[in-house]
N, C-alpha and C positions, 0 to 999 in steps of 0.2 A: 504494500500500500504506500502510496506516495503522499507524504504529509505536506509537501509543497502545494498541492492542489487545494488543501483545506486551511491554509495559513490565515486567510481572512476570517473564516469561521472561528478558528481558534483565538484570534485576537478579539473578536466580538464576544466570545464566551469568557475570555479572561477579563475583559472590561466589564461584562455583566456581573461576574463573580466579585470583582473589585467594588462595583456599585452596590451590590447586596451587602458586602462586608461593611462598607462605609455607612450604609443606611442603618444596619443593626447597631453599629458602634455609636452613631449619633443618637439613636433611639434610647439605648441604655444610658448614655451620658445625660440625656435630658431627664430621664426617670430618676437617676441618681441625684441630679441637681434639684429636682422637685422634691424628692424625699429629704434632702438636706435642708431645703428651705422650710418645709413643714416641721421638721424636727426643731429647727431654730425658733420658729414661731411658737411651738409648743413649750420649749424651754423658757422663752421670754414670758409666756403667760404664767408658767409655774413660778418664775421669779417674782413677777408682779403680785401673784396671789400670796406668796410667802411674805413679801414686804407688807402687804395689806394686813395679813394675819398678825404679823409682828407688831404693827402699830396698834391693832385692837388689843392684843394681850399686854402690851406695855402701857395701856391707858392708865393714867394716874387717878382717874375718876371712878375706877372700879370699886375701890374700897368705900368711897362715899356712897355709891349706889347700893352696895351691900349693907351699909349702915342704915339705910332707910327701910330695910325689910322688917326688922323687929318692931318698927313703929306702925306696921300695918295692923297689928293686933295689940291687945292690952298687955301691959308689962307682966302681969301675973301668969300669962300663958307661955312666956318665953324664957328660956335659959340660953344665954348667948355668950360665947367665949371666942374672942379674937386673939390670935397669937401670931404676930408677924403677918404673913400673907396666907394664913389658914384660919378657917372659921369652923367652929363646931356649934351647932344650934339644936335645941330641942323645943319643940312646940307641943303643948298639951291642950286638949279639949278645944280643938278648932272646929268651926263649922265648915261645911262644904265650900262655901263662898270664900272664907278666909284661906282655906287650904289652896283653893284654885288660884287666888291672888298671889300667894307666896310662891307657889310652884311656878307660875307663869313668869314672875319677876326673876326667879333664879335661872330658869331656862333661857331667858332673854339676855343674860349677862355672859360675858366672856370669862367663865370660871370653869375649872376642872372639878367636876363633882366626884368625890371619892365615895360617898355613901349617901343614899337617899332611901329612907325607910319610912313607910307610911302604914299605920295600923288603924283599922276602923273599930271603934268601940261604940256600939249602939248607933246613935246619930252623930257622934263626934269623932274626931280623928286626932291621932298623935303622929307627929312627924319628927324625924331625926335626920339631919344631914350634915355632911362634912364636905368642905370644898377648899380649893386653893386656887390662886391666880398668879 
């Protein structure tokens, strides 16, 4: 067989294979670049979220907001102990409305709840919680 007769076809085949290789290389390069861009956007979003959470947790007003909680009920129902950035509180004979107010206030604050124990006694509730911030 004489390859000289088919030299043009071989050149076209080689050019076509080179074209396919370049196409697949460019396609994978674009996909890699798009993935890197999405990963960088995701990491920037995580950093922004971390900064926002750090600001919330470092809020100086958290202790003031927590100090308002025992004032929601009468003083005879509350045993409140604050030590540094930790609070231990015991509430006794709370109505359902008072309990709901206290729990919703606690859950809306940026504190780490260590213990939350609620017991129902007839129509009244006893609650004990420990938290830190």
